[in-house]
BAFI-3210 file (N, C-alpha, C; in Angstrom, 3 decimals, decimal comma, padded with zeros to 6 digits):
// residues 137
n [1|2|3|4|5|6|7|8|9|10|11|12|13|14|15|16|17|18|19|20|21|22|23|24|25|26|27|28|29|30|31|32|33|34|35|36|37|38|39|40|41|42|43|44|45|46|47|48|49|50|51|52|53|54|55|56|57|58|59|60|61|62|63|64|65|66|67|68|69|70|71|72|73|74|75|76|77|78|79|80|81|82|83|84|85|86|87|88|89|90|91|92|93|94|95|96|97|98|99|100|101|102|103|104|105|106|107|108|109|110|111|112|113|114|115|116|117|118|119|120|121|122|123|124|125|126|127|128|129|130|131|132|133|134|135|136|137]
n.u [082,377|079,069|076,586|074,021|075,595|077,059|075,356|074,426|076,207|077,228|075,085|074,918|077,236|076,522|074,550|076,181|077,658|075,514|074,624|077,844|077,022|075,697|076,349|078,288|077,654|076,996|079,253|081,107|079,277|079,408|082,838|082,999|080,693|082,838|085,130|084,975|083,544|084,870|087,463|089,637|092,858|092,987|093,339|091,391|089,442|088,806|088,860|086,740|084,319|084,328|084,359|081,889|080,540|081,238|080,175|077,081|077,280|078,108|076,214|074,083|075,047|076,202|073,025|071,586|072,539|075,121|073,806|073,417|073,524|075,670|078,048|077,547|079,383|082,564|081,833|081,931|084,541|086,563|085,922|086,572|090,262|090,756|089,677|091,470|094,036|093,375|092,230|094,625|096,939|095,411|094,937|096,537|098,273|096,438|096,398|099,595|098,811|097,192|097,831|100,219|102,008|100,361|097,170|094,383|091,552|089,044|089,727|091,094|089,629|087,953|089,549|090,147|087,975|087,528|089,390|088,268|085,609|085,874|087,681|087,265|084,456|085,610|086,944|084,519|083,438|084,593|086,473|085,552|082,632|082,495|082,056|078,914|077,709|074,534|072,963|071,303|068,766]
n.v [-081,884|-081,371|-083,557|-082,669|-079,790|-080,183|-081,261|-078,468|-077,171|-078,287|-078,073|-075,444|-075,065|-076,559|-074,844|-072,262|-072,579|-073,260|-070,658|-069,630|-070,919|-069,566|-066,557|-067,569|-067,713|-065,389|-064,744|-066,022|-065,047|-062,930|-062,480|-064,439|-062,681|-060,525|-061,040|-062,540|-059,855|-057,922|-057,710|-057,280|-057,972|-060,848|-059,908|-057,441|-058,540|-060,356|-060,022|-057,697|-059,340|-060,604|-058,505|-057,867|-060,156|-061,430|-058,888|-059,797|-062,371|-062,231|-060,360|-062,122|-064,356|-063,257|-062,978|-065,062|-067,457|-067,363|-065,487|-063,723|-060,839|-059,661|-055,914|-054,196|-053,084|-053,401|-056,326|-056,570|-054,865|-056,855|-058,759|-057,791|-057,520|-060,058|-060,167|-058,338|-060,044|-062,098|-061,417|-059,865|-061,611|-063,992|-062,647|-061,892|-064,351|-066,095|-064,169|-064,392|-067,881|-067,780|-065,778|-065,909|-068,778|-070,279|-071,217|-072,748|-069,970|-070,047|-072,538|-071,677|-069,630|-071,049|-072,956|-070,920|-069,708|-072,499|-072,461|-070,026|-070,729|-072,612|-071,434|-069,062|-069,296|-070,667|-068,596|-066,651|-067,794|-068,153|-066,111|-063,547|-063,608|-065,466|-065,879|-064,554|-066,026|-067,122|-064,971|-063,597|-064,542]
n.w [200,564|200,786|199,032|198,137|197,459|195,926|193,950|193,216|192,380|190,121|188,670|187,851|186,331|184,017|183,995|183,436|181,199|179,455|179,016|178,509|175,920|174,325|174,251|172,572|170,177|169,276|169,551|167,844|165,095|165,007|165,076|161,964|160,110|160,330|159,762|157,044|155,353|156,474|156,030|157,231|159,380|161,733|164,475|165,000|164,198|166,025|168,516|168,846|168,529|171,319|172,513|172,693|173,425|175,773|177,084|177,228|178,259|180,314|181,892|181,895|183,057|186,137|186,863|186,382|186,647|188,456|190,441|192,056|194,536|195,047|194,583|191,674|189,957|190,716|190,615|188,130|187,193|187,878|186,245|184,014|184,999|184,438|181,784|181,596|181,108|179,709|177,680|176,158|175,559|174,494|172,577|170,779|171,272|169,407|167,360|166,080|165,970|163,815|161,509|161,377|161,643|160,079|160,808|160,728|160,733|162,694|163,759|165,740|166,842|168,161|169,358|171,316|172,851|174,677|176,154|176,981|178,290|180,355|182,225|182,646|183,919|186,648|187,462|187,253|189,434|191,740|192,419|191,310|192,064|193,951|197,913|197,303|196,209|195,138|196,538|195,945|195,672]
ca.u [081,371|077,831|076,001|073,354|076,086|077,962|074,528|073,909|077,248|076,315|073,848|075,625|078,231|075,845|074,407|077,228|077,680|074,844|074,810|077,993|077,368|074,730|077,552|079,701|077,044|077,220|080,590|081,502|078,231|080,010|083,391|082,747|080,636|084,165|085,882|084,093|083,382|085,551|089,518|091,102|093,265|092,600|092,384|090,130|087,672|088,155|088,470|085,513|083,209|085,295|083,589|080,398|080,096|081,311|078,699|076,509|077,919|078,610|074,710|072,716|075,674|075,165|071,560|070,753|073,750|075,817|072,407|074,700|073,571|077,164|078,032|077,808|080,929|082,985|082,108|082,011|086,195|087,134|085,798|087,535|091,167|090,242|090,178|093,245|095,247|093,187|092,503|096,375|097,423|094,567|094,601|098,027|098,955|095,736|097,117|100,491|098,793|096,709|098,731|102,361|101,263|099,301|096,222|092,560|090,872|088,303|089,964|092,454|088,676|087,226|090,400|090,550|086,365|087,053|090,344|087,643|084,627|086,393|088,991|086,164|083,797|086,259|087,308|083,128|082,751|085,880|086,963|084,196|081,332|082,994|080,587|078,194|076,748|073,417|072,940|069,463|067,831]
ca.v [-080,570|-082,480|-084,117|-081,216|-078,726|-081,660|-081,499|-077,332|-077,246|-079,359|-077,390|-074,222|-075,338|-076,508|-072,889|-071,305|-073,770|-073,006|-069,271|-069,213|-071,171|-068,190|-065,959|-068,549|-067,823|-064,323|-064,256|-067,011|-064,978|-061,595|-062,776|-064,636|-061,012|-059,245|-062,314|-062,483|-058,614|-057,048|-057,948|-056,600|-059,023|-062,024|-059,568|-056,637|-059,122|-061,807|-058,619|-057,123|-060,530|-061,496|-058,072|-058,289|-061,668|-060,935|-058,335|-060,636|-063,260|-061,461|-059,622|-062,913|-065,452|-062,961|-062,952|-066,415|-068,893|-066,943|-065,346|-062,769|-059,533|-058,800|-054,643|-054,857|-052,361|-054,287|-057,334|-055,692|-054,743|-058,241|-059,967|-057,200|-057,946|-061,108|-060,337|-057,851|-060,874|-063,094|-060,966|-059,888|-063,388|-064,734|-061,874|-062,056|-066,212|-066,112|-063,623|-066,482|-068,523|-067,188|-064,702|-066,296|-070,126|-070,010|-071,733|-071,201|-068,828|-070,602|-073,558|-070,690|-068,929|-072,028|-072,871|-069,659|-070,118|-073,651|-071,849|-068,914|-071,161|-073,349|-070,301|-067,995|-069,830|-071,220|-067,551|-065,998|-068,793|-068,506|-064,965|-062,167|-063,662|-066,334|-066,335|-063,605|-066,641|-067,478|-064,381|-062,714|-065,391]
ca.w [200,239|201,002|197,876|197,696|197,312|194,600|193,098|192,910|191,349|188,905|187,230|187,873|185,454|182,640|183,122|182,888|179,545|178,384|178,261|177,367|174,128|174,088|173,656|171,838|169,168|169,436|169,160|166,458|163,801|164,954|164,169|161,812|159,784|160,727|158,956|155,714|155,228|156,415|155,312|159,001|159,986|162,605|165,589|165,260|164,279|167,022|169,443|168,793|167,990|172,082|173,683|172,761|173,908|177,158|177,414|176,964|179,582|181,974|182,138|182,167|184,411|186,832|187,180|186,782|186,855|190,810|191,396|192,740|194,808|194,831|193,703|190,026|189,332|192,194|189,212|186,232|187,126|188,262|185,042|183,411|185,489|183,852|180,504|181,555|181,098|179,295|176,273|175,349|175,586|173,584|170,881|170,381|170,529|167,779|165,563|165,398|165,094|162,315|161,163|161,075|161,297|158,760|161,025|160,616|161,638|163,403|165,044|166,852|167,557|168,968|171,082|172,298|173,048|175,000|177,444|177,748|179,596|181,467|183,198|183,349|184,790|187,653|187,617|188,019|190,478|192,813|192,813|191,193|193,272|195,831|198,673|196,826|194,866|195,455|197,789|195,048|196,248]
c.u [079,840|077,028|074,998|074,288|076,412|076,892|074,338|074,657|077,481|075,890|074,350|076,140|077,305|075,379|074,980|077,579|076,918|074,187|076,486|078,299|076,129|075,832|078,289|078,895|077,419|078,492|081,507|080,754|078,825|081,780|083,989|082,404|082,045|084,927|086,071|084,005|083,987|087,183|090,314|091,875|092,839|092,477|092,345|089,483|087,326|087,944|087,395|084,379|083,820|084,404|082,001|079,649|080,463|080,428|077,904|076,579|077,708|077,364|074,154|073,641|075,252|073,959|070,812|071,582|074,265|074,001|072,887|074,223|074,866|077,159|078,774|078,672|081,923|083,602|082,926|084,150|086,587|086,906|086,469|089,203|091,087|090,989|090,846|094,352|095,232|093,029|094,003|096,612|096,451|095,050|096,129|098,793|097,980|095,820|098,664|099,908|097,952|097,060|099,796|102,452|100,553|097,655|095,217|092,035|089,960|088,207|090,881|090,929|088,107|088,411|090,188|089,074|086,535|088,246|089,358|086,285|085,251|087,030|088,107|084,871|084,202|086,067|086,586|083,277|083,659|085,917|085,897|083,311|081,700|082,124|079,724|077,336|075,199|072,259|071,105|069,251|066,263]
c.v [-081,867|-082,604|-082,729|-080,038|-079,067|-080,757|-080,362|-076,905|-077,268|-078,438|-075,723|-074,095|-075,189|-075,229|-072,109|-071,793|-073,227|-071,008|-068,812|-069,108|-070,419|-067,200|-066,029|-068,257|-066,499|-064,017|-065,051|-065,814|-063,299|-061,564|-063,531|-062,768|-059,913|-060,056|-061,807|-061,156|-057,339|-056,169|-057,178|-058,253|-060,018|-060,985|-058,676|-057,616|-059,879|-060,405|-057,936|-058,173|-060,533|-059,952|-058,271|-059,832|-061,593|-060,040|-058,921|-061,271|-062,696|-060,697|-060,950|-063,955|-064,598|-063,185|-064,581|-067,620|-068,241|-066,633|-064,500|-061,771|-058,358|-057,518|-055,281|-054,198|-053,202|-055,705|-057,443|-055,626|-055,988|-059,113|-058,846|-057,472|-059,191|-061,533|-059,639|-058,164|-061,828|-062,589|-060,407|-061,096|-064,438|-064,120|-062,312|-063,920|-065,773|-065,789|-063,746|-066,601|-068,923|-067,156|-065,635|-067,475|-070,598|-071,094|-071,655|-070,695|-069,331|-070,900|-072,429|-069,637|-069,837|-072,642|-071,925|-070,083|-071,089|-072,831|-070,786|-069,281|-071,845|-072,176|-069,414|-068,724|-069,717|-069,468|-066,942|-066,601|-068,102|-067,329|-063,608|-062,685|-065,179|-066,875|-065,055|-064,624|-067,156|-066,400|-063,092|-063,452|-064,708]
c.w [199,866|199,137|197,067|197,449|195,949|193,441|192,328|191,946|190,246|187,696|187,365|186,959|184,269|182,273|182,534|181,111|178,898|177,530|177,593|175,403|173,560|173,045|172,717|170,558|169,122|169,053|167,678|165,446|164,632|164,313|162,783|159,835|158,992|159,012|157,850|155,088|155,104|155,934|156,203|158,914|161,078|163,457|165,712|165,287|165,690|168,943|169,913|169,204|170,137|172,724|173,853|173,072|175,329|177,678|177,761|177,833|180,358|182,731|182,498|182,957|185,312|187,763|187,327|187,014|188,219|190,858|191,999|193,374|194,705|193,506|192,086|189,511|189,567|191,488|188,475|186,623|187,721|187,663|184,170|183,660|184,447|183,145|180,565|180,661|180,094|177,588|175,071|175,046|174,717|171,832|170,355|170,037|169,098|166,492|165,284|165,737|163,719|161,061|160,331|160,807|160,151|159,485|160,661|161,029|162,817|164,369|166,063|167,427|168,263|170,095|171,878|172,983|174,330|175,939|177,864|178,805|179,753|182,591|182,990|183,656|186,078|188,104|187,995|189,742|191,443|193,212|192,497|192,389|194,407|196,197|198,163|195,983|195,792|196,598|196,892|195,132|196,806]
res [x|x|x|x|x|x|x|x|x|x|x|x|x|x|x|x|x|x|x|x|x|x|x|x|x|x|x|x|x|x|x|x|x|x|x|x|x|x|x|x|x|x|x|x|x|x|x|x|x|x|x|x|x|x|x|x|x|x|x|x|x|x|x|x|x|x|x|x|x|x|x|x|x|x|x|x|x|x|x|x|x|x|x|x|x|x|x|x|x|x|x|x|x|x|x|x|x|x|x|x|x|x|x|x|x|x|x|x|x|x|x|x|x|x|x|x|x|x|x|x|x|x|x|x|x|x|x|x|x|x|x|x|x|x|x|x|x]
***
């Protein structure tokens, strides 16, 4: 990989992290509101917060980070496939850690968010957009 390509990928990862941070703010705000005021167990609070943050994150990253002209419904289906695996694993695992083992709900959510940041960037960069990166420039 050329120096220019490495630099471009570095800044792409930085942009993804920043947009993901904004999605993380949405996720933690919704999670907090639901956890503190709904009386629900961990999993519905986490799941609703996750869905809202995913919609936000997908929209921003497709346009600004990956600058992709790829077919939006196809890209959304690929992201949905990622979340079809990620969501049940982190929802069930998070619920087990929080409800059965007594881990702090916010710690569990933070761990899930960190896992999501790294795995989703790699999935979107190489699977969802792959060769369609920078095609909307």
